[in-house]
ZATOR-156791 format. One line per 10 residues: number of its first residue (from 1); their letters; for each residue x, y negated, z of N, C-alpha, C, O, CB. Coordinates in steps of 0.05 Angstrom, whole numbers. Each point is the difference from the previous one (the first is absolute). Glycine has a CB too. Layout:
! residues N
NUM) A) X,Y,Z,X,Y,Z,X,Y,Z,X,Y,Z,X,Y,Z | ...
//
This chain:
! residues 345
1) XXXXXXXXXX) -358,-224,240,10,26,-6,7,3,-30,19,13,-7,-46,6,45 | 10,-31,-55,5,2,-28,26,-14,-8,15,9,-17,-65,-7,9 | 55,-25,21,24,-16,-6,26,16,7,21,-5,-12,-47,-37,20 | 24,60,12,23,17,6,1,25,-17,21,10,-7,-23,-27,54 | -22,27,-55,-1,25,-15,10,-4,-29,13,18,-11,-51,-3,39 | 32,-38,-40,8,-4,-28,31,0,-3,10,15,-17,-52,-42,10 | 57,11,22,29,2,-3,12,27,7,20,8,-12,-18,-56,22 | -15,62,8,10,27,7,-3,19,-24,18,15,-6,-31,-23,54 | -10,7,-61,-5,17,-24,20,-8,-22,10,18,-14,-59,-13,26 | 53,-31,-16,18,-8,-21,29,9,5,13,9,-18,-42,-49,10
11) XXXXXXXXXX) 38,37,33,27,8,6,3,31,-1,21,10,-8,-15,-51,36 | -26,55,-20,0,29,-2,4,9,-29,15,18,-6,-45,-15,46 | 17,-17,-58,3,6,-29,29,-5,-9,11,15,-14,-60,-27,7 | 60,-11,16,28,-7,-7,19,21,10,18,9,-15,-29,-57,16 | 8,57,24,18,20,12,-2,26,-15,21,13,-6,-26,-35,51 | -19,31,-51,-3,26,-14,11,-1,-29,12,19,-9,-52,-10,37 | 37,-32,-41,11,-3,-27,30,-3,1,14,10,-18,-57,-31,2 | 53,6,36,29,-6,2,17,25,5,24,-1,-7,-37,-43,23 | 2,64,-4,14,26,5,28,-5,13,1,-9,23,-25,29,-62 | 46,-13,25,27,-1,11,6,-28,12,12,-2,21,2,37,-54
21) XXXXXXXXXX) -22,-56,19,7,-27,9,-17,-9,23,6,-20,13,7,10,-59 | -34,25,53,-17,-7,23,-1,24,19,-20,4,14,-7,-36,-42 | 49,47,29,0,23,17,13,-5,27,8,19,14,-6,8,-54 | 0,-51,49,12,-7,25,-20,2,23,-24,-2,-4,56,-28,-20 | -22,36,48,-17,4,23,-18,-24,7,-22,4,9,56,27,8 | -23,-55,-21,-16,-24,7,-23,-5,-19,-18,-15,7,59,-4,14 | -41,32,-44,-24,-2,-18,-23,14,13,-23,-10,2,52,8,-43 | -24,27,51,-21,15,13,-9,-14,26,-23,0,8,41,43,-28 | 2,-55,34,-6,-14,25,-19,-24,-5,-19,-4,15,63,19,4 | -38,-30,-40,-17,-23,-7,-28,9,-7,-20,-12,8,60,-13,-24
31) XXXXXXXXXX) -42,48,2,-27,10,-8,-15,10,25,-24,-5,3,42,17,-49 | -4,2,63,-13,11,24,-10,-22,18,-23,1,10,51,40,-13 | -11,-61,8,-8,-22,17,-22,-17,-14,-19,-9,13,65,8,8 | -43,-3,-47,-20,-16,-15,-27,13,0,-20,-14,1,56,-3,-29 | -37,44,28,-26,14,1,-13,-5,27,-24,-5,1,41,40,-33 | -2,-34,54,-12,-5,26,-9,-28,3,-19,-6,14,49,41,5 | -15,-54,-32,-8,-28,2,-28,-5,-11,-13,-19,8,61,6,-12 | -57,30,-14,-27,-3,-11,-21,2,22,-21,-13,-2,36,33,-41 | -9,-5,64,-20,6,21,5,-16,26,-11,7,21,6,39,-41 | 21,-67,18,5,-17,24,-23,-19,5,-2,-12,21,51,16,-29
41) XXXXXXXXXX) -66,-9,-13,-22,-18,4,7,-28,-6,22,-6,-10,-40,36,45 | 0,-49,-30,5,-28,-5,3,-16,25,2,12,22,-28,-8,-64 | 27,-30,40,4,-17,24,-24,-3,18,1,-13,21,33,-12,-47 | -57,37,18,-24,-1,16,-4,25,16,-17,1,18,-3,-30,-52 | 35,50,29,-2,25,14,27,8,11,20,-1,-15,-59,16,-15 | 40,-6,54,26,8,12,10,25,-15,-15,17,-7,1,-36,52 | 41,20,-49,11,24,-14,-6,25,16,4,0,24,32,-29,-45 | -44,50,9,-7,25,14,25,11,14,22,1,-11,-58,9,-23 | 31,-2,59,23,12,15,11,24,-13,25,4,1,-46,-21,41 | 4,33,-55,10,25,-12,19,-6,-23,19,14,-5,-62,9,18
51) XXXXXXXXXX) 38,-45,-28,18,-8,-22,27,-10,11,21,6,-11,-61,-17,-18 | 38,-4,51,25,-10,13,17,24,9,25,-1,-2,-48,-41,16 | 11,63,-4,15,23,9,11,16,-24,21,12,1,-49,-10,40 | 13,-3,-64,10,13,-24,25,-15,-10,18,13,-11,-64,3,0 | 47,-42,14,23,-15,-8,24,8,18,23,2,-10,-52,-41,-6 | 24,43,41,21,10,18,10,28,-8,23,6,2,-42,-34,35 | 0,44,-47,6,26,-9,19,0,-24,19,16,-2,-63,0,19 | 40,-36,-35,19,-3,-22,27,-8,10,20,10,-8,-58,-23,-22 | 38,-7,48,25,-9,12,15,22,14,25,2,-3,-44,-47,9 | 5,62,8,12,23,13,14,18,-21,22,9,4,-56,-11,33
61) XXXXXXXXXX) 20,8,-59,11,19,-20,24,-13,-14,19,14,-7,-64,6,1 | 44,-46,1,23,-14,-12,25,3,17,21,8,-10,-52,-40,-12 | 28,26,48,23,0,17,9,28,8,23,7,-1,-37,-52,18 | -6,61,-9,7,27,10,10,18,-22,19,15,4,-54,-20,31 | 23,2,-59,10,15,-23,29,-7,-7,16,18,-6,-63,-15,-11 | 53,-29,18,27,-8,-5,20,10,21,23,7,-7,-41,-48,-16 | 9,42,48,18,10,21,5,29,-3,23,9,4,-41,-44,26 | -3,51,-37,4,29,-2,18,7,-24,17,18,3,-62,-12,18 | 41,-20,-43,17,6,-24,29,-5,5,17,13,-11,-56,-24,-18 | 45,-8,46,28,-6,7,11,22,18,22,9,-5,-31,-58,2
71) XXXXXXXXXX) -6,57,23,11,21,18,4,26,-15,18,15,6,-41,-37,33 | 5,28,-58,2,25,-14,19,-1,-24,8,20,-11,-55,-11,25 | 55,-34,-21,16,-3,-24,29,-1,6,12,19,10,-50,-43,-30 | 50,1,13,29,-4,2,9,2,29,-11,-11,18,10,-18,-59 | 23,45,45,11,3,27,10,-26,12,2,-2,25,11,48,-37 | -7,-66,-4,10,-25,11,-21,-14,17,7,-16,17,23,11,-57 | -56,10,35,-20,-12,17,1,12,28,-4,-14,20,-26,6,-60 | 36,34,42,2,12,26,26,-7,14,2,-1,24,-30,39,-40 | 49,-44,0,26,-8,11,1,-30,5,20,-10,10,1,48,-34 | -42,-53,16,-2,-29,3,21,-15,-17,9,-21,8,-26,29,39
81) XXXXXXXXXX) 24,3,-70,21,-12,-16,-10,-10,-28,15,-10,-15,17,39,39 | -58,-26,-30,-10,-6,-26,4,-29,-8,4,-6,-23,-37,43,29 | 31,-55,13,2,-28,-6,28,-9,-5,5,-23,-7,-45,15,34 | 60,26,-24,27,-6,-9,1,-2,-30,18,-12,-11,0,36,51 | -38,-12,-53,0,0,-30,-25,-13,-12,2,-11,-22,25,53,25 | -49,-41,11,-26,-6,-12,-1,-29,-12,-10,-4,-22,-11,36,54 | 31,-51,-17,-3,-28,-9,15,-4,-27,-7,-18,-15,3,3,63 | 24,31,-53,16,-3,-25,-12,17,-22,1,-8,-23,39,0,50 | -52,31,-21,-10,18,-21,-30,-1,-4,-10,15,-16,48,14,27 | -52,-47,3,-29,-2,-3,-7,-9,-29,18,-11,-13,-23,0,63
91) XXXXXXXXXX) -19,15,-59,-7,-6,-27,7,-28,-10,11,-3,-21,-48,36,26 | 29,-53,11,6,-27,-9,8,-18,24,-18,-10,14,-15,16,-52 | 58,-8,43,9,-17,22,-10,-29,-2,-4,-10,-23,45,39,27 | -45,-42,19,-9,-27,0,24,-19,7,22,9,3,-68,6,10 | 40,-40,-10,21,-20,5,14,4,27,23,-9,3,-47,-22,-32 | 11,45,48,12,4,26,10,28,4,11,7,21,-41,-42,-3 | 27,53,-38,8,28,3,30,3,6,7,18,15,-45,-6,-46 | 54,-29,19,29,2,5,6,-3,29,17,14,12,-7,-32,-58 | -23,-2,59,5,-5,28,-11,23,18,13,7,19,-16,-57,-28 | -20,61,1,-10,23,15,19,24,-2,5,14,19,-52,-30,-27
101) XXXXXXXXXX) 59,20,-16,18,22,-4,25,-3,17,11,20,9,-28,-15,-56 | 26,-30,52,25,-4,15,-5,-5,30,18,-9,14,2,-9,-56 | -44,24,51,-4,0,29,17,21,14,7,20,-13,-54,-37,6 | 54,13,32,17,21,14,-14,27,0,-25,2,2,44,-38,27 | -4,57,-32,-11,27,-1,-17,7,25,-21,13,-3,60,0,-25 | -31,-21,52,-17,6,23,-28,-13,-3,-20,12,8,61,-10,20 | -42,-25,-41,-26,-12,-4,-17,15,-21,-24,2,2,44,-47,9 | -6,57,-31,-14,17,-19,-12,24,14,-23,8,-6,54,-22,-30 | -17,25,56,-11,23,15,-26,-9,15,-19,15,1,66,5,4 | -45,-44,7,-24,-10,14,-23,-4,-19,-23,6,7,53,-28,27
111) XXXXXXXXXX) -24,12,-58,-21,-4,-20,-14,26,-7,-25,1,-1,51,-39,-18 | -11,59,14,-12,26,-7,-16,11,23,-23,10,-4,61,-1,-27 | -27,-11,56,-15,10,23,-26,-15,4,-21,12,5,64,1,16 | -42,-40,-25,-24,-16,3,-20,7,-22,-24,0,4,51,-37,17 | -17,43,-45,-18,9,-22,-15,25,7,-24,2,-5,55,-24,-27 | -17,41,44,-13,26,8,-22,-6,21,-21,12,-2,64,14,-8 | -37,-43,29,-20,-6,20,-24,-13,-12,-23,7,6,59,-13,28 | -31,-14,-52,-22,-15,-12,-17,17,-18,-24,-4,-2,52,-37,4 | -16,61,-15,-15,16,-20,-11,26,11,-19,11,-11,47,-31,-23 | -17,30,56,-9,26,10,-15,-2,26,-17,18,6,56,2,-29
121) XXXXXXXXXX) -34,-40,39,-13,-2,27,-20,-22,1,-23,3,9,64,15,11 | -33,-42,-30,-18,-23,1,-26,4,-15,-21,-9,11,61,-19,-7 | -41,41,-27,-26,3,-14,-22,13,16,-23,-6,-3,49,9,-39 | -18,15,60,-20,14,17,-14,-20,18,-24,3,6,51,39,-7 | -13,-64,9,-11,-20,18,-21,-17,-14,-14,-15,14,57,15,11 | -46,2,-51,-20,-16,-13,-28,8,8,-19,-16,-2,50,11,-36 | -34,29,48,-27,11,7,-5,-1,30,-19,11,10,21,18,-50 | 17,-43,54,-3,-4,29,-15,-26,4,4,-19,-15,38,45,26 | -59,-29,10,-15,-25,4,19,-24,3,24,3,6,-60,23,16 | 25,-49,-27,15,-25,3,8,-5,29,-14,10,18,-11,-29,-57
131) XXXXXXXXXX) 47,6,44,18,-14,-20,22,17,-11,18,-10,-14,-28,-31,38 | 9,67,-19,22,18,-10,0,0,-31,22,-1,-12,-26,29,54 | -19,-27,-54,-1,1,-30,12,-26,-11,14,1,-21,-54,29,22 | 34,-52,11,12,-26,-9,30,0,2,14,-9,-18,-56,-14,32 | 52,33,8,29,1,3,13,19,-21,21,-7,-11,-26,-2,61 | -8,31,-55,11,19,-21,0,-13,-27,19,1,-15,-35,37,42 | -6,-51,-34,-2,-14,-26,20,-22,-3,12,-4,-21,-61,16,19 | 53,-27,24,19,-22,-1,29,10,-4,15,-12,-14,-45,-14,44 | 36,49,-18,27,12,-4,3,9,-29,22,-3,-11,-21,17,59 | -22,-4,-59,2,9,-29,4,-25,-18,15,2,-19,-45,38,29
141) XXXXXXXXXX) 16,-62,-4,3,-24,-16,29,-10,2,12,-8,-21,-60,-4,29 | 60,12,15,28,-8,3,18,17,-16,19,-10,-13,-29,-7,59 | 5,43,-46,17,19,-15,-3,-5,-30,20,0,-15,-24,34,51 | -20,-39,-45,-5,-5,-29,13,-26,-9,11,-2,-22,-54,27,25 | 43,-46,14,13,-25,-6,30,4,-2,14,-13,-17,-50,-12,39 | 47,43,-6,29,6,-2,6,13,-27,21,-6,-12,-19,13,62 | -20,10,-59,4,13,-27,-4,-21,-22,14,2,-20,-30,41,39 | -2,-62,-16,-3,-21,-20,26,-15,-3,7,-7,-23,-56,3,34 | 63,-1,10,25,-15,-1,23,16,-12,18,-11,-12,-33,-15,52 | 14,52,-37,23,17,-8,-1,10,-28,20,11,-10,-18,2,57
151) XXXXXXXXXX) -25,-16,-62,-1,11,-27,-25,-9,-15,-16,-15,11,42,54,5 | -29,-29,-40,-23,-6,-17,-17,25,-3,7,18,-16,19,-54,-9 | -47,39,41,-17,24,-1,-28,-7,-9,-20,11,10,47,9,27 | -28,-37,-58,-26,-7,-12,-19,-10,22,8,-14,18,-1,48,-55 | -32,-26,36,-20,-10,19,-5,21,22,-19,-3,16,-2,-25,-51 | 37,49,37,-4,21,20,0,-11,28,-18,6,16,39,26,-46 | -1,-49,37,2,-10,27,-23,-19,6,-10,0,23,59,4,-26 | -57,-20,-16,-21,-20,5,-27,13,4,-16,-9,17,42,-24,-43 | -33,54,11,-25,14,5,0,13,27,-20,1,14,15,7,-64 | 28,4,57,3,12,27,-4,-20,22,-13,6,20,44,28,-39
161) XXXXXXXXXX) -21,-59,15,-4,-21,19,-30,-7,2,-10,-4,22,56,-14,-31 | -60,16,-14,-28,-6,1,-16,21,15,-18,-6,15,23,-18,-59 | 3,50,39,-13,21,15,4,-2,30,-18,4,16,24,25,-56 | 19,-37,47,6,-2,29,-16,-24,13,-8,2,23,54,17,-32 | -50,-40,-6,-15,-23,10,-29,9,7,-11,-11,19,39,-21,-47 | -39,51,13,-27,8,5,-3,15,27,-22,3,10,15,1,-59 | 30,4,61,-1,14,26,6,-19,23,-1,8,23,15,33,-45 | -9,-67,17,7,-19,20,-25,-13,11,-18,-9,-15,63,1,-6 | -47,6,47,-22,-15,13,10,-28,7,19,-3,15,-40,45,4 | 9,-63,-32,8,-27,5,-15,-12,24,-23,7,4,34,-12,-54
171) XXXXXXXXXX) 2,-12,65,-12,-10,25,-20,-23,-5,5,-23,7,37,35,17 | -64,-5,-36,-22,-19,-3,-26,15,-2,-1,24,-6,32,-57,-17 | -53,19,28,-26,13,-1,-10,-1,-29,-2,-21,-12,-8,7,60 | 3,37,-59,-10,1,-27,-27,-15,-3,-15,1,19,40,43,-27 | -30,-56,-15,-25,-14,-3,-23,20,-1,4,23,-8,19,-60,-17 | -47,28,32,-24,18,-1,-6,8,-29,1,-17,-18,-19,-3,60 | 11,45,-47,-7,9,-26,-26,15,1,-8,10,20,57,-8,-33 | -61,-1,-11,-26,14,-1,5,31,-1,21,9,-7,-41,-48,-18 | -1,53,33,1,29,-1,1,9,-29,-15,-11,-17,-9,15,61 | 40,16,-51,2,9,-28,-26,14,-8,-13,13,17,63,-9,-13
181) XXXXXXXXXX) -57,-5,-29,-24,15,-9,5,30,1,22,9,-1,-35,-48,-29 | -9,54,32,2,29,4,14,13,-24,17,18,4,-59,-19,23 | 36,-7,-52,12,12,-23,30,-3,0,15,18,-8,-57,-27,-18 | 51,-14,37,29,-5,1,13,19,21,22,11,-6,-30,-59,-7 | -4,51,36,11,18,20,1,29,-10,20,14,4,-38,-44,32 | -3,39,-50,-1,27,-11,22,3,-21,14,21,0,-63,-18,9 | 52,-23,-26,21,2,-21,28,2,12,16,16,-8,-46,-43,-22 | 35,10,50,27,0,13,5,27,13,22,11,-2,-25,-60,10 | -16,60,6,3,26,14,4,23,-21,16,18,5,-43,-35,34 | 13,15,-61,3,21,-21,28,-2,-12,13,21,-5,-62,-22,-4
191) XXXXXXXXXX) 59,-23,3,26,-3,-11,21,9,20,20,13,-8,-36,-52,-20 | 13,32,54,19,9,20,1,30,2,22,12,2,-31,-54,23 | -14,55,-26,0,30,1,14,11,-24,15,20,2,-58,-21,23 | 39,-10,-49,14,9,-24,30,-2,3,15,18,-7,-55,-31,-21 | 49,-11,37,29,-4,2,13,17,21,22,10,-3,-29,-57,-11 | -7,52,36,10,18,21,2,29,-11,19,14,6,-38,-43,30 | 0,37,-52,1,27,-12,23,2,-19,14,20,-1,-64,-16,6 | 54,-25,-21,23,0,-19,27,-1,13,20,6,-12,-50,-28,-21 | 30,13,58,25,-3,14,14,26,7,23,1,8,-41,-43,11 | 3,65,-22,12,25,8,24,7,-18,18,14,9,-62,1,8
201) XXXXXXXXXX) 44,-24,-41,23,6,-18,25,-16,8,21,12,1,-54,-2,-38 | 31,-36,41,24,-14,10,10,10,27,24,1,5,-40,-40,-30 | -3,47,43,8,11,26,15,26,-4,21,5,13,-60,-27,9 | 29,40,-39,13,25,-5,28,-5,-12,19,15,6,-63,8,-13 | 46,-43,-9,27,-7,-12,19,-9,22,23,7,-1,-45,-19,-43 | 12,-5,62,18,-11,21,10,22,18,24,-1,8,-49,-42,-10 | 9,62,9,9,21,18,15,22,-14,11,18,13,-50,-28,16 | 39,10,-55,14,20,-15,30,-4,0,10,-23,0,-50,28,-29 | 55,17,29,29,-2,-1,10,-9,-27,22,-11,-3,-19,47,36 | -20,-33,-54,6,-9,-27,-15,-26,-6,-12,-3,-21,20,51,7
211) XXXXXXXXXX) -7,-66,33,-14,-25,-3,10,-15,-25,24,-2,-5,-30,0,55 | -14,-8,-65,6,-17,-23,-8,-28,7,-18,-4,16,13,42,-49 | 17,-58,20,-7,-28,6,-12,-14,-24,5,7,-23,32,-8,57 | -54,-19,-28,-12,-17,-21,-15,17,-21,8,1,-23,29,-35,31 | -57,47,2,-16,17,-18,-30,-6,4,-9,-2,23,45,39,-22 | -50,-39,-23,-29,-3,2,-13,26,-6,8,15,-18,-5,-63,4 | -24,55,29,-13,26,-2,-26,-1,-16,-14,20,-3,35,-8,46 | -29,-36,-52,-24,-2,-16,3,-23,-20,16,-18,6,-44,36,32 | 15,-17,-60,4,-21,-21,-8,-28,8,7,-19,-12,-15,55,-21 | -8,-38,55,-9,-26,9,20,-12,21,-4,-23,9,-44,36,-18
221) XXXXXXXXXX) 68,2,17,20,-9,20,-14,-9,26,8,-21,12,23,7,-50 | -51,29,47,-15,-8,24,16,6,26,0,-17,18,-42,25,-43 | 56,14,26,16,8,23,26,12,-10,-1,19,-15,-41,-11,44 | 64,-20,-21,26,8,-11,20,6,22,-5,-4,23,-4,-24,-64 | 32,39,32,22,5,18,23,-18,-7,4,-6,-23,-19,54,30 | 30,-57,13,21,-20,-4,26,9,12,1,20,15,-36,-56,-15 | 56,22,-7,26,6,11,21,-15,-16,-5,-10,-22,-10,55,37 | 39,-48,-4,21,-15,-14,27,9,9,5,5,24,-35,-44,-29 | 49,42,-14,29,5,6,5,24,17,14,0,20,-7,-49,-24 | -20,71,-5,7,26,12,29,7,-4,12,15,15,-59,0,-21
231) XXXXXXXXXX) 59,-25,-16,28,4,-6,12,-28,-5,-11,-16,-14,3,62,-6 | 32,-50,30,14,-25,-3,27,5,-15,15,17,8,-36,-36,34 | 25,4,-64,24,4,-15,25,-12,14,-3,-20,14,-24,19,-55 | 50,14,37,25,-10,12,15,-18,-18,15,-17,8,-13,58,19 | -7,-38,-54,14,-15,-20,-21,-12,-19,-19,13,-7,61,16,10 | -38,-54,-10,-19,-13,-18,9,4,-29,22,-8,-8,-34,-26,43 | -5,46,-51,5,3,-29,-19,-19,-15,-23,-5,8,37,53,-2 | -4,-60,-28,-16,-17,-16,2,8,-29,22,5,-10,-16,-43,43 | -29,38,-47,0,4,-29,4,-27,-13,-16,-18,4,-15,59,-1 | 53,-44,-17,6,-26,-13,-6,3,-30,12,17,-14,25,-27,48
241) XXXXXXXXXX) -55,-6,-44,-8,1,-28,16,-22,-15,-1,-23,7,-46,40,5 | 62,-8,-33,16,-19,-15,-6,3,-30,-12,21,-8,48,-19,43 | -29,-22,-51,-4,1,-28,23,-12,-15,16,-16,11,-65,13,-4 | 52,10,-32,21,-12,-17,-13,-7,-27,-19,13,-9,55,14,33 | -24,-47,-37,-10,-8,-26,13,16,-22,-7,-3,-24,0,-42,42 | 26,63,-12,13,16,-20,-18,23,-9,-12,13,16,57,-25,4 | -46,16,-47,-17,21,-10,11,27,8,-15,19,5,2,-48,-44 | 40,32,39,13,24,8,19,-6,23,20,-13,-4,-23,32,-43 | -4,-11,72,17,-6,23,28,11,-3,4,22,-10,-45,-23,39 | 61,-14,-19,28,9,0,13,-11,25,-13,-13,16,15,14,-67
251) XXXXXXXXXX) 24,4,54,14,-7,24,0,-30,5,0,-9,23,28,49,-28 | -28,-56,-16,1,-29,3,-28,-13,1,-2,-24,1,45,25,-25 | -64,16,24,-27,-11,1,-4,-17,25,9,8,22,-26,31,-49 | 3,-61,24,-6,-16,23,-28,7,11,-20,-6,-12,48,-31,-6 | -28,50,41,-25,8,13,-9,-21,20,16,-10,16,-3,58,-22 | -38,-56,4,-11,-21,17,-24,12,16,-15,16,-10,30,-52,-22 | -16,27,57,-19,12,19,-27,-15,0,-1,-25,0,40,41,28 | -61,0,-27,-26,-12,5,-3,-4,30,7,18,16,-27,5,-57 | 10,-46,49,-3,-6,28,-29,2,9,-18,-10,-14,58,-21,11 | -45,45,25,-27,3,11,-5,-21,21,18,-12,11,-16,62,-21
261) XXXXXXXXXX) -28,-54,15,-7,-21,19,8,6,29,11,-17,14,-49,6,-44 | 32,35,39,4,7,28,20,23,3,13,2,22,-58,-17,-13 | 49,32,-28,18,22,2,29,-10,3,8,-18,-16,-39,47,-12 | 46,-20,47,28,-9,3,16,4,-26,-1,21,-13,-1,-11,62 | 17,-31,-56,16,1,-24,27,-13,6,18,11,12,-59,-11,-42 | 44,-25,21,24,-15,5,3,-4,30,-17,-13,12,13,-11,-57 | 26,34,57,4,-3,29,3,-28,9,-1,-6,24,21,51,-24 | -15,-64,-18,3,-28,7,-27,-14,2,-2,-22,9,46,22,-31 | -65,14,13,-27,-12,2,-15,9,25,-3,24,4,2,-26,-55 | -7,-17,67,-13,5,25,-28,12,-5,-15,-11,-16,41,-27,39
271) XXXXXXXXXX) -33,59,-9,-27,12,-3,-22,-20,8,4,-17,18,15,62,-9 | -41,-44,-22,-22,-18,5,-23,14,15,-1,25,1,13,-51,-42 | -29,10,54,-23,11,13,-23,1,-20,-9,-21,-9,24,3,54 | -25,42,-51,-23,2,-18,-25,10,14,-22,-8,-8,55,18,-29 | -30,6,57,-24,10,14,-15,-23,12,12,-20,9,11,64,2 | -50,-43,-11,-17,23,-6,-5,5,-30,-15,18,-6,-6,-26,50 | 33,-8,-61,-2,7,-29,15,26,-6,20,6,13,-24,-56,-24 | -6,65,-8,11,26,-6,12,0,-28,-14,-2,-20,-19,24,51 | 60,-20,-33,14,3,-25,1,30,-7,18,14,9,10,-57,-1 | -47,52,-23,-3,29,-5,23,12,-15,11,21,7,-60,-27,-6
281) XXXXXXXXXX) 58,-8,-23,22,10,-16,25,3,17,15,19,-2,-35,-39,-39 | 26,0,58,24,0,16,-1,23,20,21,13,5,-17,-63,-10 | -27,56,17,-3,22,18,4,27,-15,14,18,10,-45,-45,19 | 20,29,-53,3,24,-15,29,5,-8,9,23,-3,-55,-28,-14 | 62,-17,13,28,3,-7,15,12,24,20,14,-3,-23,-53,-29 | -6,33,57,12,12,23,-5,30,1,18,15,6,-24,-58,19 | -18,51,-32,-6,29,-1,16,13,-22,10,22,3,-56,-31,14 | 50,-5,-40,15,11,-22,29,6,8,12,19,-9,-42,-43,-23 | 41,7,49,27,4,9,2,24,20,22,12,2,-13,-61,-8 | -31,56,19,1,23,18,1,26,-15,14,18,7,-40,-45,26
291) XXXXXXXXXX) 10,28,-55,-1,25,-16,-10,-6,-28,-20,-15,-3,12,42,45 | 20,-16,-63,-10,-5,-27,-29,10,-4,-14,-11,-17,61,16,1 | -56,14,33,-27,9,-3,-21,-21,5,-21,0,-12,37,44,26 | -9,-63,4,-19,-22,5,-3,-19,-24,-20,-13,-3,32,16,52 | 9,-4,-66,0,-19,-22,-10,13,-26,-5,-15,-19,42,-8,40 | -40,49,-22,-6,14,-25,-25,-10,-13,0,-2,-25,23,41,44 | -45,-44,-4,-25,-8,-15,1,-27,-13,-16,-5,-18,-8,33,50 | 42,-46,-23,-3,-28,-9,26,-14,-9,-1,-20,-14,-37,18,45 | 61,13,-23,25,-15,-5,7,-2,-30,9,-20,-9,8,36,54 | -22,6,-59,4,-1,-29,-16,-22,-14,10,-14,-18,0,63,20
301) XXXXXXXXXX) -35,-51,6,-17,-21,-12,10,-28,7,-2,-18,-16,-37,49,19 | 50,-34,21,11,-26,8,23,-7,-18,2,-23,-10,-16,30,57 | 32,12,-52,23,-6,-18,-9,-7,-28,11,-18,-13,17,50,41 | -48,-17,-38,-11,-6,-26,-10,-29,-2,4,-14,-20,-16,62,14 | -2,-57,27,-11,-27,0,22,-20,1,-2,-22,-13,-39,38,36 | 63,-10,-9,22,-19,1,14,-2,-27,9,-21,-8,-2,32,57 | -5,12,-63,12,0,-27,-16,-17,-19,10,-13,-19,8,59,27 | -44,-47,-4,-18,-16,-17,-3,-28,10,-13,-17,-13,-12,58,3 | 39,-48,32,-3,-27,12,-29,-6,5,-9,-23,-5,51,8,-18 | -57,34,33,-29,-3,5,-4,-22,21,11,1,22,-19,48,-33
311) XXXXXXXXXX) -8,-69,4,-3,-24,17,-11,7,27,9,-10,20,-15,-17,-61 | -15,44,42,-13,6,25,19,16,19,-1,-4,24,-43,5,-47 | 61,16,11,19,15,16,22,-18,11,8,2,23,-18,39,-50 | 19,-59,10,21,-19,9,-9,-18,22,16,-10,16,4,12,-62 | -46,-7,47,-11,-17,21,2,13,28,-1,-14,20,-30,-6,-53 | 34,46,33,4,14,25,28,-3,11,5,7,24,-40,26,-38 | 53,-42,-2,28,-2,8,7,-28,8,-15,-19,-6,27,56,-25 | 10,-40,45,10,-27,7,13,-13,-23,-3,-24,-5,10,39,52 | 9,1,-63,14,-12,-22,8,22,-20,8,21,7,10,-58,22 | -22,30,-55,9,18,-21,25,-12,-12,1,-24,-5,-48,40,-5
321) XXXXXXXXXX) 68,0,5,25,-12,-11,-1,-3,-30,20,-8,-12,4,29,49 | -47,-16,-50,-2,-1,-29,-22,-17,-10,-15,9,-18,34,36,18 | -23,-69,9,-20,-17,-13,12,-14,-25,23,-7,1,-46,-1,44 | 8,6,-67,-27,11,-3,1,27,-15,-21,12,-4,2,-58,4 | 43,55,-9,2,24,-15,3,25,18,11,-2,21,11,-24,-58 | -34,48,28,1,25,16,28,12,-3,13,-3,-20,-63,10,13 | 59,8,28,25,14,-2,-3,23,-20,-22,9,-6,33,-22,54 | 11,23,-57,-1,23,-18,3,26,15,-10,21,-10,30,-49,-26 | -8,28,59,3,24,16,-3,-7,29,10,-21,9,20,42,-43 | -43,-5,50,-2,-3,29,10,25,13,-1,22,-11,-37,-55,7
331) XXXXXXXXXX) 47,30,29,9,23,15,-5,-5,29,-2,-22,9,36,33,-43 | -36,11,49,-3,-1,29,22,18,11,-5,24,5,-46,-32,-6 | 75,-3,7,23,16,8,-6,18,24,9,23,1,20,-58,-20 | -43,24,38,-4,16,25,-17,24,-5,2,20,15,3,-61,11 | -22,41,-47,-17,23,-5,8,15,-25,-13,19,-8,-24,-44,31 | 59,17,-35,11,14,-24,-21,1,-22,-2,20,-15,32,8,44 | -46,-50,-32,-20,-1,-21,7,-21,-20,8,-22,7,-43,37,25 | 33,-8,-58,7,-19,-21,-21,2,-22,-10,22,-6,59,-18,16 | -57,-26,-21,-19,0,-22,9,-20,-21,11,-22,7,-49,35,24 | 34,-7,-56,7,-17,-23,-24,-5,-17,-16,18,-5,64,0,6
341) XXXXX) -51,-43,-10,-22,-6,-17,2,14,-27,22,4,-10,-26,-49,32 | -18,54,-33,1,13,-26,13,-18,-21,-7,-24,-2,-35,50,14 | 60,-16,-27,13,-16,-21,22,-18,10,13,-13,-15,-55,15,-10 | 45,-3,52,21,-17,11,-5,-29,-3,19,-15,-3,12,51,-5 | -56,-44,7,-6,-29,-3,-22,-8,19,-7,-24,0,20,26,-48
//
């Protein structure tokens, strides 16, 4: 239990300190699942049934919350047309996203309809006796693998798959295990009661007409609410960051583009598979293209670091067009933001 608790406490500290850069839904999901893993026991004691059902409860909220936010959000989910755009406008397309985008439109309709079934109906079956729960979990795993192939969604899909595996009954006889000590049973039941009590806030959020997604209701991220893509963009916008070596920009200035690792840039460069690794800056650049408000807390500082040719910042990029000297002026045409180094040097 201590070996699971220590990394959970360390990552909780990182998430709370990281703030904006660690404000993604899968951060809370990793913390919530990691906290339950503390109480799964060791290889000498069978995992408590109550903890296994709490893992299913997380899986239910992940899928059901995502399904509800879609039905309440963009009308294209109800019209079954969202996937006509999603594969192209998603935060970070993967190497197969182009092919998914060009699937026949009737197949896109089937994809959306299947998504609604998997997220709104199948999660209920997780609490039905076996083998129904195994069938439901297996269907969720297949859906998550489809998402893994179609884009880069960090470790969200893989944690969801791990949760689904916990609901599967495998066809073999489990090895004999010792009875758990009394203190362990009492601790598990107390933790379960606490988590069920804390669950009333995510449940109220799910049934609310003003449902919000990816929100933690306590600083420990013990029970959270989840959701994804309540709104789907029809057009992809990109913030392009460029620099010039000219102290005073003019019409003949040569502007050169900074290249990011995963964010779409040069259309001749094929997207790469990064998930389950998370390129945080690249994801934040996608949010910045949606609205300048998302970029306000951090984008100015990024430009300043680029002007200084800050080594740690440049390591986050695929390529800087100005090695080893820093540019004199940078701009982001898509966001109408420009910054110049003091003194023009």
